Phi, psi and omega in degrees: 000134176269156171262128188248124166286138178228130172259119178251158181236129164266111182248115181249146180196121178054043177071018181235157176240141183277124181227156172263132183244140180200193179230147177290108178262358183277169178308147181313125170109343179292139184067006184074020182241137175299152174306130183092358179293135178282130182219164185235159176210158174281142174306146177140181183182198186282147178282135174271158180297142180063018178248135177286163176294327173299319175295320182300310190292327177291317182293315182291325174298315177298310183296311185287316194247340184084356181263147174264130177248161168248134181274126175272313182190161167283128186251326181201162173231138183214133178255134183239117182242124177287130175267355181280113181295319181299319181291318182295329180279323182284321186238061189305324185277356185236355189274349175223112183231145172248119183264126167257104188265114182260135170276125190225162172227160182289140171285340178183168181264004177289140177233137175262162173290137176306143177254345184213122177252127182293161174301130170078015179257134179257316184196166173256143185219156174261128179241135178298131178309322184293346186257006185294339174287345182271354187233166177258108178255120180252144358292154179301320178305320178287319180299315186290333186243012183302314172295323176290327173301310184295328183270346183272148174264356182253164176276131180258129175266117188265007176079208179228149181214145170276131179255142182298000000 
C-alpha cells in the first residue's frame, strides 16, 4: 500500500467556498454514510511524481472546477487512513492519504469546463460559508476545523484519523 499526498484547496469568493459535490457510490457504510448520500469535498487531488504540492493544487483545481487559483498559504495538514479492508484492497493508492490543505483565492472569475471529474464527484458548486453546518464535507476533520484553518495565521496539524 502506498501513502499518497493530496493537495486540497479552500477557495473563497464573496463569502462562499468552492466545493465538489457528489454521492456515496461505494457500498453501504463506507465513510459511515449510506449509499447515495450527498457529500462534499474540497477541490484537489493526488500529487504526481516530480510535481510540487503547489503545482498539484493549482492543476487539480483547474481540472476539477475549471477555475485558476492563487495560493495564499498552507493552512493545514491531515492524515487519513481507511479502516475498511475492502477499500484498502481495492484502492491501495487511496487508502492512506496525507492532505495538505491550501487556502486559495481565485486568480480570475473566468471558468473553463472541467477536464477531470473525480470518482463519486458530480459537479463543483459554491456554498455559502454560513451553510457549512448543513452539508456533509469530507474528510470530517477538515469540516470540523475549516473556520479554524481560515482564521489562523499558522499551519494547523489536524492529526491522523481512521475513516470507516
